[in-house]
C-alpha positions as CSV (number, residue, x, y, z in Angstrom):
1,M,41.1,-3.3,-97.0
2,R,41.8,-4.7,-93.5
3,G,38.9,-5.6,-91.1
4,A,38.3,-5.9,-87.4
5,A,40.8,-7.6,-85.1
6,G,39.3,-11.1,-85.3
7,G,39.1,-11.2,-89.1
8,A,42.4,-9.5,-89.5
9,V,44.3,-12.6,-88.3
10,L,42.1,-15.3,-89.7
11,V,44.7,-16.3,-92.2
12,L,47.2,-16.9,-89.5
13,A,45.4,-20.2,-88.9
14,L,47.6,-21.5,-91.7
15,A,50.7,-19.7,-90.7
16,G,52.4,-22.4,-88.6
17,C,52.0,-25.8,-90.1
18,V,51.7,-27.0,-86.5
19,T,49.7,-30.2,-86.7
20,P,51.8,-33.4,-86.6
21,P,49.8,-35.5,-89.1
22,A,51.1,-38.9,-87.9
23,S,49.8,-38.4,-84.4
24,D,46.5,-38.0,-82.6
25,P,46.7,-34.4,-81.2
26,S,43.9,-35.1,-78.6
27,A,45.6,-38.1,-77.1
28,E,49.0,-36.4,-77.3
29,L,47.7,-33.4,-75.5
30,V,46.2,-35.5,-72.7
31,A,49.5,-37.4,-72.3
32,L,51.6,-34.2,-72.3
33,E,49.4,-32.4,-69.8
34,R,49.5,-35.5,-67.5
35,D,53.3,-35.4,-67.6
36,L,53.3,-31.7,-66.9
37,V,51.5,-32.3,-63.6
38,E,54.6,-34.1,-62.4
39,H,57.3,-32.1,-64.1
40,D,57.1,-28.7,-65.7
41,D,59.5,-28.8,-68.7
42,Y,60.2,-26.6,-71.7
43,A,59.8,-29.4,-74.3
44,L,56.6,-30.7,-72.7
45,R,55.2,-27.2,-72.7
46,W,55.8,-26.3,-76.4
47,Q,54.7,-29.8,-77.5
48,A,51.5,-29.4,-75.5
49,A,51.0,-26.0,-77.2
50,R,51.5,-27.6,-80.6
51,A,49.1,-30.5,-79.8
52,A,46.4,-28.1,-78.6
53,L,46.8,-26.1,-81.8
54,G,46.4,-29.3,-83.7
55,Q,43.0,-29.7,-81.9
56,V,42.0,-26.1,-82.9
57,D,42.7,-26.9,-86.5
58,A,41.4,-30.5,-86.7
59,P,38.3,-30.6,-88.9
60,E,36.5,-32.8,-86.4
61,T,36.8,-30.4,-83.5
62,P,33.4,-28.7,-82.8
63,S,33.6,-25.0,-83.5
64,A,32.5,-24.1,-80.0
65,E,35.5,-26.0,-78.6
66,R,38.2,-24.3,-80.7
67,I,38.6,-21.2,-78.5
68,T,39.1,-23.5,-75.5
69,Y,41.9,-25.4,-77.2
70,A,43.4,-22.1,-78.5
71,R,43.6,-20.7,-74.9
72,R,45.1,-24.0,-73.7
73,A,47.7,-23.7,-76.4
74,L,48.4,-20.1,-75.5
75,G,48.9,-21.0,-71.8
76,H,51.4,-23.7,-72.7
77,A,53.2,-21.6,-75.2
78,Q,53.6,-18.7,-72.9
79,A,54.9,-21.0,-70.2
80,A,57.4,-22.4,-72.7
81,A,58.6,-19.0,-73.7
82,A,59.1,-18.1,-70.0
83,L,61.1,-21.3,-69.4
84,G,63.2,-21.0,-72.5
85,P,63.4,-17.3,-73.6
86,A,66.4,-18.0,-75.9
87,R,64.6,-20.8,-77.8
88,V,62.2,-20.4,-80.7
89,E,59.4,-22.8,-80.0
90,G,57.7,-21.0,-77.1
91,H,57.7,-17.7,-78.9
92,F,56.5,-19.1,-82.2
93,Y,53.7,-21.1,-80.8
94,T,52.7,-18.1,-78.6
95,A,52.3,-16.0,-81.7
96,V,50.3,-18.8,-83.5
97,A,48.1,-19.4,-80.5
98,L,47.3,-15.7,-80.1
99,G,46.2,-15.8,-83.8
100,R,43.9,-18.6,-83.0
101,V,42.5,-16.9,-79.9
102,L,41.8,-13.8,-81.9
103,Q,40.3,-15.9,-84.7
104,H,37.9,-17.8,-82.5
105,A,37.1,-15.4,-79.6
106,S,33.5,-14.0,-79.7
107,L,34.9,-10.6,-78.7
108,P,38.6,-10.4,-79.9
109,N,40.9,-8.2,-77.9
110,P,42.8,-5.9,-80.3
111,G,45.5,-5.5,-77.7
112,Q,46.6,-9.0,-78.4
113,I,47.7,-8.1,-81.9
114,G,50.7,-6.3,-80.4
115,E,51.5,-9.4,-78.2
116,L,51.3,-11.5,-81.4
117,E,53.7,-9.3,-83.3
118,A,56.2,-9.2,-80.4
119,A,56.2,-13.0,-80.1
120,G,56.6,-13.4,-83.9
121,V,59.4,-10.9,-84.0
122,R,61.2,-12.7,-81.1
123,A,60.8,-16.0,-82.9
124,R,62.3,-14.5,-86.0
125,E,65.2,-13.2,-84.1
126,V,65.9,-16.6,-82.5
127,D,65.4,-18.8,-85.6
128,P,63.7,-17.5,-88.8
129,T,63.9,-21.0,-90.4
130,F,61.8,-22.7,-87.8
131,R,58.8,-24.6,-89.2
132,C,59.5,-23.8,-92.8
133,G,60.3,-20.2,-92.2
134,G,57.2,-19.9,-90.0
135,P,58.2,-16.7,-88.1
136,L,58.8,-14.9,-91.4
137,R,55.5,-16.2,-93.0
138,L,53.6,-15.3,-89.8
139,L,54.8,-11.8,-89.7
140,A,54.2,-11.3,-93.4
141,L,50.6,-12.5,-93.0
142,L,50.1,-10.3,-89.9
143,Y,51.3,-7.1,-91.7
144,Q,49.3,-8.1,-94.8
145,K,46.0,-8.7,-92.9
146,A,46.0,-6.7,-89.7
147,P,44.1,-3.5,-89.2
148,A,46.1,-0.3,-89.6
149,W,48.0,1.3,-86.8
150,P,47.2,2.3,-84.0
151,V,44.8,-0.8,-83.7
152,G,47.3,-2.9,-85.6
153,P,51.1,-2.9,-85.9
154,E,53.0,0.0,-87.3
155,L,54.1,-2.1,-90.3
156,A,50.5,-3.1,-91.2
157,G,50.0,-2.6,-94.9
158,E,53.7,-1.9,-95.6
159,E,53.9,-3.7,-98.9
160,D,57.7,-3.6,-99.2
161,E,58.1,-5.1,-95.8
162,I,55.5,-7.8,-96.4
163,E,57.1,-8.7,-99.7
164,A,60.6,-8.9,-98.1
165,L,59.3,-11.2,-95.4
166,F,57.6,-13.5,-97.9
167,A,60.7,-13.5,-100.1
168,E,63.0,-14.4,-97.2
169,A,60.6,-17.2,-96.2
170,V,60.9,-18.6,-99.7
171,R,64.7,-18.2,-99.6
172,V,65.2,-20.0,-96.3
173,A,62.6,-22.7,-96.9
174,P,62.2,-23.0,-100.7
175,A,60.7,-26.5,-100.5
176,C,57.7,-25.4,-98.3
177,P,54.5,-24.9,-100.3
178,E,53.0,-22.8,-97.5
179,N,55.4,-20.0,-98.3
180,L,54.8,-20.1,-102.0
181,V,51.0,-20.1,-101.7
182,A,50.9,-17.2,-99.2
183,F,53.3,-15.2,-101.3
184,A,51.2,-15.9,-104.5
185,E,48.1,-14.6,-102.7
186,F,49.9,-11.4,-101.8
187,L,51.1,-11.0,-105.4
188,V,47.5,-11.3,-106.7
189,E,46.5,-8.5,-104.3
190,Q,49.3,-6.4,-105.8
191,G,48.1,-7.1,-109.4
192,R,51.3,-9.1,-110.3
193,K,49.4,-12.0,-111.8
194,D,52.2,-13.6,-113.8
195,E,54.4,-13.8,-110.7
196,A,51.5,-15.1,-108.6
197,V,50.8,-17.9,-111.0
198,A,54.4,-18.9,-111.1
199,R,54.6,-19.2,-107.3
200,A,51.3,-21.1,-107.2
201,R,52.4,-23.6,-109.8
202,Q,55.7,-24.1,-107.9
203,A,53.6,-24.8,-104.8
204,R,51.3,-27.3,-106.6
205,K,54.4,-29.2,-107.8
206,L,55.7,-29.4,-104.2
207,L,52.3,-30.5,-102.9
208,T,52.3,-33.6,-105.2
209,R,55.5,-34.9,-103.7
210,G,55.5,-37.8,-101.3
211,S,57.6,-35.9,-98.8
212,E,54.9,-33.2,-98.4
213,R,52.2,-35.8,-97.8
214,E,54.3,-37.0,-94.9
215,V,54.9,-33.5,-93.4
216,L,51.4,-32.0,-93.9
217,A,48.1,-33.3,-92.5
218,P,45.6,-34.3,-95.2
219,W,43.4,-31.2,-94.5
220,E,46.4,-29.0,-94.9
221,L,47.3,-30.5,-98.2
222,A,43.7,-30.1,-99.5
223,E,43.5,-26.5,-98.3
224,L,46.9,-25.5,-99.9
225,H,45.8,-27.1,-103.2
226,R,42.6,-25.1,-103.1
227,R,44.3,-21.8,-102.4
228,A,46.9,-22.4,-105.2
229,R,44.1,-23.2,-107.6
230,E,42.3,-20.0,-106.6
231,V,45.4,-18.0,-107.3
232,I,45.7,-19.4,-110.8
233,S,42.0,-19.0,-111.5
234,A,42.0,-15.4,-110.2
235,S,44.9,-14.6,-112.5
236,R,43.3,-15.7,-115.7
237,P,42.3,-12.9,-118.2
């Protein structure tokens, strides 16, 4: 049911909603890294991590370059977490960056799954509402997709815990379609088709709103629409 380390965290690529759609992440990353040469700063570090993750996800980024950007994101995020251990951004982007590294590395390191979980847990402790309930959604996806313990986390495959995390993400960020789509996909796996369709339809309504077109990058909107449609199609008799 759960594959090797790299494939296990593939779905974490959509866990964070990290790309600022109104900006050019490449130009932003260059500017932030230039400023970091002169002054190491918490905000500059996590913003650089976010910009590098935007490059990982950007459709125009060559596939061979994605791992380089993922590692740059991880370095900045870990530095941010060290500078501001009581703040959420460094921990959250560390977890997302680790997911991207595992996704794009030619030889994924299973040991990084534990690091990913630890960063996600810490982000949840600091602020579970950050980025549309991102820490909650990330942990739910990790436990849903990761390989079983001892390669993966102890909670891998624990359906009650996964459902509780998705439900909490929806509760703290009900207007975020990412939560609803991911929850719907989990419900399909559980054979709860009516509930899955209801969540997917809620997500599609949210995705048509102007506010979501401002928050999400175009490729994110298209991908969430596709996933919601697939849930509905998969649930038909």
